[in-house]
N, C-alpha and C positions, 0 to 999 in steps of 0.2 A: 472402378468407374467413379468419376468426380461427383460429389454431392451437389455442388452448385457452381454456376458460372456467372461471371460478369463480363460482358463484351462491349468495348467502346462506350463505357458509361461516361456521360457528361452531365455536370450539374453546376449552376452558377447562382449566387445570391447577390452578386455585384458585378463590378467590371471584370475582375480576374476570376476565371472558373476555379471552383474548389476541386472539381474532378474534371480532367481534360482527356476524354476518350481513354479511360483506364480499363484494364482487363484483369481478371483474377479468377482462379478456380481453386476449389478446396477438395482435397482427397480425404477418404476415411481415415480416422485415427490421427490426423494431423493436429498439431498445436501451433497455430500461427499467431505471431504478435505483430500488431500494427504500430509502427513508430513514426515519429515526426514532431515538428515543433508545435507549440501551442497555437491554435488558430488555423492549422493547415487543413483541417476537415476530417480528422480521424473518427470522431464520434458520428459525423454525418455519413461517412462511408459505412460505418457499422449499421446505421439506420437503413441505408440503401440495401445492404446485405439482408437485413431482417425483413425488409419490405415495408417499413413504416414511411419511407420517403420515396416518391416516384421521381426517377431521374429525368432530366430534360431530353436525353437521347441515349441510345444504346439498348442493350438487352440484358435482362436478368432471368436466368433459367435455374429452377430448382427441380431436382429429380423427383419423380412421383413418389409419394410416401415419406419424403424426408421432412422431419419435424425440426423446427428451429425454436430454441428457447433462449431467454436473455436474463442474466443477473443484473438487476437494476443498479445504476451507478450510485444513486443516493438512497439511503434508507428512508422510506416515507415516514413522516412524523405523525400522520393522522391514522395510521393503521392500528386497529384495535382487535381484540379477540385472542383466543388461545393460540398456541403454536400450531396445534392440529388444524384449527380453522384457517390460519394463514396459508399453511401448506396445501390444504384441500382446495383453496381458491385456484390453484394452478391447474385443476382438473375439470373446471367448468361445472356442468350440471351434476355429473356423478360425484364430484367433490362435495357439493352441497348435501347430497344424500348420505355420503360417508360421514360428513361432519354431524349431520342430524342423528345418524345411527350411533356415533361415538357419544354424543351428549345424552341420548336416551339410555344408553348402556350405563352411564354413570348415574343417571337419575333412577334407574331401576334398582341399583344397589343401595341408594340412599333413601329413596322414597317410593316404595312399590305401591302402585295402584293399578286397577284394571284399565283405566284410560291410558296410562303410560305404557302398559303392556300391549294394548291394542295398537298404539302409535308405533311402538317398537316393531311389532310384527309387520305392519304395513310397510314401514321403511325397509325392513329386511327383505320383503318380497320384491320391492321396487329395485333394490340393489341386485338381487338375483336375476331379475329380468334383463338387466343391462350388463351382466357379467362383471359386476362391480367388486366381487370378492378378490379377484386377481389384482385389481387396482388397490383395494384396501391393503392387501399384503405388500404391495409396492410401497405404499405410504409408511406402513409399520417398519419395513426394512430400512428405508431411508432415514426415518426418525432414529432408529437404533444405530445405524452406521455413523450418523452425524452427532450422536450423543445429545439429542434434543429433549427437553422436558415438555412433553406433548400437551400437558394441561396448564402450563404456565402462561401468564398474560404476556403477549408479545411486547407491548409498550413498556414493560418493566425490565426487559432483558438488557444486557450490556450491548454496546455497539457491535462487538465481535460476534456475539451469539445471534443478534438480529441478522447479520450477514449470513450466518449458517442457515437460518430459517428461510431466508429468501433464496439461498442456493438450493435448499430442499424443494422449495416451491417450483423452481425451474426444473430440477432433476426428476420430479415426480411425473412430469410430462413425458419422460423417457425420450429425450431429444436425441437426434442424430448430430445436431450442431448446437453447441452452447456458446453464446456470445457474452463477453464480460468486459465492461467498461470501467477501468480503474478499480479492480476488485480489492486492492490492498489499502485503499484510502481509509485512514483513521483506524486501521487494525493494528494491534500490537504485534511484536515479533513472533510470539508463540502462535497466534492466530494466522499470521502470514505463512509460517512454516507448515502449519497444519493444512492450510489451503493448498500449498504447493504439493504436498504429499497426496492429498485427496484427488486433485485434478490430474495428477500423473497417472492415476489408476482407474479413472472412470472410462467407460467404453463409448466415448463419443468424440467427435472432432471439436476443437476449441478455436475460437478467434477472439483474441483479447487485446486490450490496450492497457499499457502500464508504463509508469515512469520509474518503477522500482527495478533497478538494474540487476540486483541479486535474484529477484523473482523471475525476471525475464530470462536471465542466463540459465536458471534451474529448469524452466518449464518449456521454453519455445523450441520447436523442432525446425521452424522456418520463420524468417523475418520479412515482412513487406514494409517498405517505407513510402510514406506519402509526402512528397516534396514538390511544392510549386505546381500542384495539380496533377503531377505524374506519379504513377505507382511503379516502384522497382522491386524486384524479387531478390532475396539474399538467402540462398540455401546453405546456411551456416549458423553457428552460435553467435552470441552477442559480441564477444571479444573479437572474433574474426570479422564480423560485420564492421566494427569500428575501424579496423585496419584497412579493409577494402574500401570503405566509404571515404576515408581520408585520401586514399590514392585516387579515387574517382573525382573528388572535389579538386584535387591538385591538377589532374588532367583537364578538368573543365576550365579551371582558371587559366591554364596555359593556352587552351583553345580560344577562349574569349579574348585573351591578350593579343593573339595573332589576328583574330577577326577585327579587333578595334584598331590595330595598326594598319591593316588593309583599308578599313573604312576611312581612317584619317588621311591616308595617302590619296584616296580617290576624291575626298572632299577638297583636298588641296588642288588636285588636278582640275576639278570642275570650276574652281574659282579663277582659273586662268582665262576663262571667258570664251574667246572666239574659237580656240582649238576644240573645245568641248562641244561646240555647236556644229562642227563639220559633219557632213553626212556619214563619213566613214567611221565616226566615233559614236554614232547613235546607240550601237550595241553596248558600248562601255557606259553610256549614260543610263540605259535601262538596267544594267548590272548594278550600278550605284544605287538606283532606286530600290532594287531588291535588297541590297545590303542595308539600306536605311529601314526598310520594313522589318527585316530580320532583327535588327538591333532594337527597334521599337517593341517587338513582340517578346524579346527576351525578358524572362522573369528572374530577377536577382534573388538570392537567398535572403530570408528575413535577417535583419541586422542582429548583431550579438550584443547582449547587455554589457554595459560598462559599469560594473559594480565597484563602488568605493565606500570605505567606512571613514566617517569624520572622526579622526583620532584626537583625543585630548592629551594632556601631559601624562607621563607615566605614573602609575600608582605606586604605592609602597610595595616592597618585595612580598610581604604576606598579604594575600587578598582575603582569605577566610581561614580563621583558626577555630576549628570545631572540636569541642571536648565533651565526650560522654553525652551527646545529644539524644534525647528521648522525647517522643511525642506519640500520643495514642488518641484515637477517637473511641467513643464508647464501643466496647467489644471488638475493636479493630486496631491492632498495633500498626503503626506506620514506620517508625524508626526507633531502634533500641540501642542506646549506648554507642553511638557512632562517634569516632574520633578520627580526624584527618586534617591535613594542612593543604590548602590550595594556594600556590604561589603565582606571582606574576608570569604570564606567558603560558600557563597551563591551558590545555583544551580538554575539558572534562565532559564526557558523555554520561548521561543519566539514563539507565536502561531498566525496563521493567514492564510487566503486563499492565494493560489498562486498569485503572482503579487501584493500583498498588500504593500510590502516594507520591508520584514523581513531582507533580505540581505543588503538592503540600510541602515537600522538601524544599522546593524553590522558595515558597512563601516563608518557611522557617529561616532560610539563609538570608532573605531580604528583610527580615524583621516584621513581616506582615502577620505572622503568627508567633506566639510565645511558646517555647518548649515547655514540656512538663518538668524536665530537669536537664542539666547540662548547659553549655554556653556556645554561642556563635559570635565570634569577634570579627567585625569587618575591618579591613585594613585602612590605611590612610590614603587620602587623595583619590577616592574611588568615584568615577563617573559612570553611571549605569545606563545602558540602553536595553530595553526589554521588548522582545517579540512575543506577542500573545497569540497562542494557537487559535483562540476563538475570535481574533480580529476585533476585539471590543473597542480598540482605539479608533476604529474607522466609523465615521458617521455615514450611514447608508444614503442619506439625502444630499450630502455635500458633493460638489463637483470634485473630481480627482485632483485637480490643480490646487484646491484649497485644503486637501487632506494631508499634505506633507508638513507644512508650517502653518502656525496659527495666524500670524499677523504680518507676513512678509511675502513678497514675490521674488525674493532672492535667497539663495542659500550659499553659505561659505563652507567649502569642503577642503580641509587641510590647506587653508590660506588662499584658495582660489574661489573667487566670487562668481556664481552662476545664476542666471535667470531660472526660475522654477521650471519653465517649459524645457529649457536645455537640460536641466537635471533630470526631469522625467523622461526625456528621450533616451538618456543613458539606461533607463529601465524599460525601454521598448514601448513607451507610450507616445503615439503620434499626437499632434496638437488637437485634432478633432476628438480623439479618444480622451484626452486629458480634460476636456471641457464637459464630458458626460458625468452623470452622478455615479457614485460608487456602486449603487445597487445594480447598475447595468453591467458590471464587470464579471468576468468568469472567475472561477476559483483560482486559477493560476495568476490572473491579472491582479486579483486582490492580494495574493501573497507577495507579488512584486511591488505593489504599492506600499504594503506594510513594511517591506524591507527598505524601500526608499525613505519612508518616514523614520524608521529606526536608525538607519545609517546616516541620516542628516544630523542627528544629535551627537555632539562631541562625546566620546566615550573611551574608556579603557577597560570596561567590563561589559561584554555582550552576554545577555541571557536570552537564549533562543528556544522557545517552547514549540516544537513541531514546525520548524521553518520550511521543511521540504515538501509538504503536501501540495499537490497540483502543479509543481514546477516541472517544466520539461527538462530533459536530460542535459541539454547544453547549459541552461541556466543553473542547474544543480552543480555541474562541474565548475562553472565560474564561481559560484558561492563557496565551494570547497576550496578552490585556490585562494580566494580572498581570505577565508578564515585561517588557512594554513600560514599565510603571510602576515596575518594580523599580529601586531606586537603586544596587544593587550591580552586579557584573559577571557576565555569563552566557556560558558556552561550551556550544554546542548541536550535537550530532550528530543529524541528521535527514534522512530522505528525503522529507519532506512539503514540496513546493515552496511551497504557499501559506503554510505555517507559517514557513518560512525567509524568504519575502518580507515577511511582516508583522512579524517580530520583529527580524531581524538588521540591525545597523548596518555590519557588515563580514563577510567570509567568507574562510576558509582553504580552498583547493580543491586536491585532488590531481589536477592536470591531466594528469600522466603518471607512470609509475613513478619514485618518488623526487623528483618535482617538485611542491612545494607552493607555490602563489602566493596572495597576499592581494589581495582586491578590496573596493571600497566597496560596501555594500548586501547584498541577499540573492541568491536564486537567479537571478531574471530579470536583475538588475544584472550578475551574473557572465556570463550569456549575451551581454549587450551589450558587455562590456568585454574578454572573453578574446581573446588574439591569434588570428589566423586559423588558425595551425598547431595550436591546441588546440581549434578549433571545428568539426571535421568531424562533423556530426550523424550521417552514415551510419555512421561507425565507433562513435560513442558510443551511439547510440540505436537503430540499425537502420533509421532512416528518413532521407529526404533533408531537408536544412535548407530552410525556406521561402525563396523567392527574395528577399523583402523583407529577411529577416535576413541573407542572404548578401551582399546589395548594400550594406547599411549598414556604414560603417567602424567600427572599434573606437572606443568613446568615450574610453577611456584604458587605458593599459597596466597590468599588475599592479603593485601598489605595494610589493612585497617589496624589501628592501634587496639581496637576492641578485642581481636583474637588473642593478643598477647596478655591482656589483663584478666581474662576469665580463667578460673580454676576448674578443671574437669571434675565431675562427680563420679565416684566409682559405683558401677552398677552391681546389683546382686548377681550371683552365679548364673541363675536361670535367665535373667534379663540380658546379661552379657552374651549368653549362648544364642538367645533369640535375636539380639542386635547383630551379631556376626553372621547369622544365617539369612537375614532379611534381604541383602543384596542379591543373593543367588535365587531366592524365592521370587523377588520382583522380576528378575530377568526371565525366569521360567514362565511366569504368568504372562509376561509381555510376548514371549515366543508363542505361547498357546493362543493368545488373542490374535496374533498376526496370522497364524495358521488357519484359524477360524475365518478371519476376514478374507484370506486368499481363497478359501473354499467357497465362501459366499459370492465372491467375485466371478466365479466360473459361469459361462453362459448357460449351462444346463442345470444350475443349482435349483432353480425354481420349477424345473420340470420333474423333480422328484415328488414323491407323495407329500401331502399336507403334513402328515405326522413327522416325517424326517425333517422337513423345513422348520417346523415349530420346535422340534427338539434341538436343532442347531441354534436357533435364535435364543432359546432358553439357556443353552450352554454358554453362548456369548454373554448374556446378561449376568450369569453366575460368575464367570471369570472376571468381568468388569467390576462386580461387587467385591470379589476377593482382592483384586488389585487395589481398589480404593481403600479397603480395610487395612491392607498391608502398608500402604503409604501412610495412613493415619497413625498406625502403630510405630512405624519407623520415625515419624516426626516427634512422637512423644518420647521415645527412647533417645533420640538425638538431642532434644531439649534437655533431658536429664544429664546427658554426657557433657553438654556445654555449660552446665551449672545453673540453668535457669529454672529448674524444677523447685 
């Protein structure tokens, strides 16, 4: 039986309806992705499903007992308190009691008094009266499964870890339907892959919005498209959807062409005058009026962006010559002994977890930071255009039209002079939108505006730091095509795997703290080429590596000059035996952890006795500790082998 229904839902905020009598139903265990262009109303539809927005017309039906929870699109900046506190907020009043119990438990251990003990007892009794221990167990289990530090301050966590906490806050409600609006925004690749694996295994239905094509392809069991107020259903994967959608648009274009031809013929006929006014032709006149109304009501697809880069003269052949580059922050290595050559026309992806030092590496290459040792030589005749992921170049209070150029209302793109309004229309800004302040723009619109500003500057070296956030799929694909055809050099920091695969000719990857290696190709090419000791998927992504991938040998080693210059250090006999045995040990521990997680995922797991459940949770914790210790030991031995000890 379907969990929820939408029937003939209509909703308008202006002239054209965002939702025009759309219908939808969700079955148990479905994972449905909503796709569509920016501004079509995807987030609005999600709010209608959640019940936050009341539709102008139609019916929303949710089956009795069905719980709906939502993972927030943006991480709140004002949320304070421990991880346990934030998660408990998802449970309402009982969550407050559980949080109070948790805090009093810690206080009893640290500062025992009769007053604390009395408060602890009262809270315990209140929880028992509301059957709260079962909910407490649910909180503890989710914290364990998501690997969350329950006593850490939420505001001090990384962006990816904050997302996990907010996901736990939604899951602790034990929802039947989980809504996610752009869940991968600002997550690094390991966090995205962890989220993919986790969402595939949870026992609830999903409705999500994403522009990450790899995430969509991996997760969705069905796609629904919101286009010009209408909702269409695609019971297929993403690649098949693209093929069928192209066929549908082609058929629509042919049908519209035939309709327009018929309308033109009738308009010619009506202008003949007296013949059209004869009584026997009144039916034809009425038919023409219907044709006009149909044509007036037709909603054309949103225009396609016309992206162009303002190219300058070619740079010298060598763009960056990097020799033995080393830079460290206190107690944190960023890059150690990196040597590589970037030449004109290279499209280089920079890949790594959040906080590993990708933006720092860009600053070193641009001379904004000085290395601890080594050199970075910039080539000749270099004109740089820089896309900043934080959009610091944009003044929130300025109108859009004044944000592209400082003191001119015309821009010259590759010899063609354009008025600024015409140039902005290439980036899908209508005149009325172009006159509004930057602060009124959505995330996708701000990214398009910053692209317009960056591309207006003559350049032969593009440096793009997270350019893909919030862009719809069509604009992403246009940006890919533009960069592939760009004659200059491109450095790209991105967590969009499909984007990296389609654009990059080589990649600089932060394989480990301070270790940056170079590989041929994009993200998938790196996965195939990386050495085995950098390829442990369980550590990087939180999921086991597919057997086929583990069995395949590395295609080629990293192509950094660093690897060729280091002299291995011979280990002692015992260390060498331990080093050789560690890969098998790591694999065994991962298999045991996977088996425990599968056991805990069974519906009847928590119907066992309390003793058995706690024993399993303890075994999970012990195995995770063993795995972490094994990884630390492996890294120490690996450092010795590489000659860094």
